[in-house]
N, C-alpha and C positions, 0 to 999 in steps of 0.2 A: 614861919611858912606852914600852911596846912597842906598835907599830902593826902592822897586817896588811900584809905586803909583797907577797903574791900572792893573786889571787882564789881562793876555795875552789872545789873541783870538784863539791861535792855539789849535787843539784838544788834549785831554789828551791821552798820550801814555804811557803804563806801561813799566817798566824796563824789560829787557830780559836776557837770559843766557849769552850774550856776555858782559854784564855790569860788572864793577868792584864791584858794590854794591852786585850783586848776589854772586860774588866770596867770599866776606868777611863777609857779614852781618849774614848769617846763620851758620857761623863757630863756633864750640864749644868754641874756644879760647876767644870769646867776653865775656864769662862768668867769665873769670879771672878778668875783670873789673866791676864785679857786684856791689861791694861797691862804686866804683868810680861813676858809672852812677846813682845809687840810691841817693848818696849824692849830686852830682852836680845838678841833677834835683830838688831836694828838697830845695836847697839853693836859688832858685828863689822864692821871697817872695809869690807871688800869688799861685804858684804851691805847695810850702810847706804848705801854709794855707789850701789848698784843701785836701792835704794828712792828715794833722792833724785832720781835721774835718770829713772826709768822708771815709778814707781808713781803711781796716782791715788788713793791712800788718803785724803788729806785732802779730796778732792773728793766722795767718797761712801764714807766709812769703814764705815758699817753694812752696806751692800750688798757692798762689797769683801770684808770679812771673812766675812760670812755665806755668800756663794757659794763662796769659796775653800775653806771648811771641807769642802764636799761631796767633792771629789776627794781631799783630804787624809785624810778619814775613810775613803775607799774603799781606800786602800793598806793599811789595817788590816782592813777589814770586807768587802771584795769577794770573798773566797775565791779560787777559781781564776781570777778576773778581776783580782785585785789587782795582778799584774805589769803588766797592760795599763794600769791606772789609773796606776801608777807611771811608765810610759813616757809617758803623757799629761802628767803633771805635769812630767817632765823636758823635754818638748817646749816647754812654756810658758816655759822659762828659756833657750832656745837663743839668743835675740837680746838678752838682758839683759847688756850688756857696755859697757865704755867706760873712761874715765880720770877718776879723782876729782880734787878740787880741789888735792890735794897731788901730782898727777902719777903716782899709782899706778894701774896697770891693774887692771881687775877683770872677772870673768866669773861669772855665776851658776852655771855648771856647773863652775867650779873645784872639784875634789873636796873640798878643805878647807872651802870656803864652803858647799857643798851639805850636807856632813855637819854643819857647825855648826848649820844650821837644824834638821836632824833631831835632833841632840843636845838642842836646846832643847825639842822636843816630848817627848822621853824624860823630861827633867827636869820638864816640865809635869805629867806623870803622877805622878812621885815627889812633887812638892811639893803637888799637889792631894790625893793620897792621905794625905800626911803631915799636912796642916793641916785638911782638910775631910772626910775619909772614915775617920777612926779610926786612921790610921798604918799603917806597913808593918814587917814583920820584916826582919831582914837577909837571910834566905833569899828573901823575896819581892822584895827589891831586886835580888838576884842573878838571880832568874828574869826580872824585868823587863829587866835589862840584856841577858841572852841573847835575849830576845824582841825587843828593839830592834835587835839585829844582824840577826835573821831578817826583821824588818820592813824594814830598810834595803835588804836584797837586792832587794826588790820594785822599786826604782828603776832597777836595772841600772847603777848607778854603781860607780866604783872603790871597793873596800873598803880601800884603803891607809890612809885617815885614821882608820879605826875602831879604837879601842883593843881589845886582845886580851882583857882581863879587867875585871871590875868595879873592882878596885883601880886598874888603869891608867886607867879612865875618870875616876875621882875625881881622879887626878893631872892628867889632861887638862883637866877642868873648872876645877880650881883655878888652873891655869896661865893658861887663857884669861881667867878673871875677874880675876886679879891683874896680868897682864902685857900682854894684847892688846886687851881691850875698850876702847872710847873713847866719850865723850859727844859725838856728832856731831849734825848738824841733824836727821837722821831720828829719832834718839832723843828729842831735845827736842820734836819734833813730836808724839810719842806722849804725852809727859808733859803737854803743853798742848792735847791734841786737843779739838776741838769736834765734836760729832756733828750735822751739819746734818739738818734734818727731811726724810726721804725724801718724794718727791712723792705716794706712795700713802698716807701717814698723814694722816687727817682730824682734825687737831688744830691749834689756833693755834700759830704758831711760838714765841711767848714761853713758852707753857705747856710745849712740848716742851723748850726750852732749860733751863727751870728744873727739869724732871724729870731731865735727863741730867747736869746739873752735879754734883749730889751723887754720882751713880753713878760718874762718872769720877774724882771726888775720892776716893771710897772705894776704887776699884781702885788708884789711885796710892798710897794708904796701905798697902794690902795688898802691893803691889809692893815698897815700901820694906822691909816686914817679911820678905819671902821672898828678897830679893836677898842674895847673899853679901856679907859685910861690906866686902870690897874694892870691890865694885861700888857698894854703898850710899854709901861714902865718896866715890868718884869722882863720883857723881851729886849729891853735896852734900845727901843726905837724912839726916834725924835719926831715930833710933830708940832708944827707952828701954826699960828692963825693964818699965815699966808698959805700954808699947805691946805688948810681947810677950805679957804676960798677957791683955790685951784681945783680941789676935788669936787666942790659943789658946782663949779662951772663945767667941769668935765661931765658930771652927772647930768646936767641940763642939756649939754650937747648930745650925749648919748640918747637921752629921752627923745629929743627932737629928731635925731637921725633915724631912730627906730620906727618913727611914724611911717617911713617909706619902706620898711623891711617886710616882705611878705611872710605869711605864717609858715610857708614851707621852709624858710630859713630860720625864722624867729623861734619856732617851737621844736622841741625835741621830737624825734620820730614817734616815740611811744605816745607823747601827748597829742601830736597831730592825728595819729590814728584813732585816738580816743574821741577827739572832737568829731571826726568823720563818722564814727559809729553812733555817737550821740545825736548827730544830725540826720541819721538815716542814710548816709552816703556810703556806708559799708555795713555788712551784716553784723548784728550784735555779737555773734559768735565767731567773727573772723579771727584767724590766728593772731596772737599777739606779736608785735614787732620785736624781733630779736636783734642783738648786736651782730654786726657783720662778722663773718668767720675769721677775717684777718685780725680781729681784735681778741681772739681767743688767747688764753694764757699759753706760755711755752709748753711744748708737748711733755716735757719731763714733769710738769705739774698737773697734767690731766689725771683724773681719778682721785685727786685730793678733795675731800668734801668741802673745803673752804672756797673753792673756785667755781664761779659761774662759767660754764663752757657753752657758748652759743651753739645751737643745733646746726649741724652741717647740712646744707641743702644739696639735693641731688642736682646733676647737670640740667635735667629738665626743669626742676624748680627754679634754678638760677636763671635759665633762659626765660621762663614764664614771668619771673619777677622783673627782669630787665625790660621785657616787652610791655608789661603792664605799667611799669613806672614811666617808660618813655612816652607811651601814648595816653597816659592819664594825667600828665602834668597840667595840660590845658584845662582839664575838667576839675582838677584840684584847685587851681588858682581862683581865688574869689573875685567876684566882680568888683569894680572900682568902688572904694568906700566901704567894703564889707570884708570881714575876716572869715576864716574857715569855721570859727565857732559860731558864726551867724550874728555876731555883734558888730557894732560900728567900729571900724579900725581907728 
């Protein structure tokens, strides 16, 4: 595999609304692969060690994932501010370092480790599109590869680990899956994760638990299907031709069902806001959409540099946001046959 040896001299250009990455990354269907991406990321030894030693994912998994997605989406959708968002994310990782249980040193800003996490987001797009959005042509896969390189530049990290070509990336991915990934505690925690009921959900805990058990089990089954065979075997998961048929049928059903899903539901709020800015429906310098305050980390974790803490709005700001949202929904909803992005639905 050929890797990039020197950083490119060309200026950093953010992705825009005509990119395939914009089309797919903010789509709600990526959430179907939640267990897959959590597990495949944590299987990388350095990344898994960092999660085991520093993460509070098991303490508040729903809030942790939901709030983290906002800045991650921003590196794709924040336009001229995407590089600033990338630097923000890089800053969250500066203190995540240590020595794992095998005596191996790790640091979240190790270029190989940081790029692995990015590579999994790229593969998340490919696998979501392949299984749940009607598939991709070879030309589209190559375009998405080129875009994932452009996207990665937003972080200001070394480009050394990034494969030069789509073919090189496929070699890189196959090697990682077959030779380097491991089933560690952080991975097993994803496979067996329990979603505790958040404090703000007014529902009896037993009802909540029974609701989420089949959801997590279903995602675990989907993960088994989309794992590379070497990873699936290492994880001890079983997959049959019949399972593959069922997954493909499920994917087609999801694809058809989402034809009727409006962009306000289908797109992540950060992505939806970006399409509105790009279409001139919101000022180009409008404030970036932040995670809701109730998704903030526990107060005993505030002040730690590894956490994104959403900006707390004043009472007047909250009231204004509520009024604006309530009375602008009709204006946001696209006319029949059109999406917020201005493309045919």
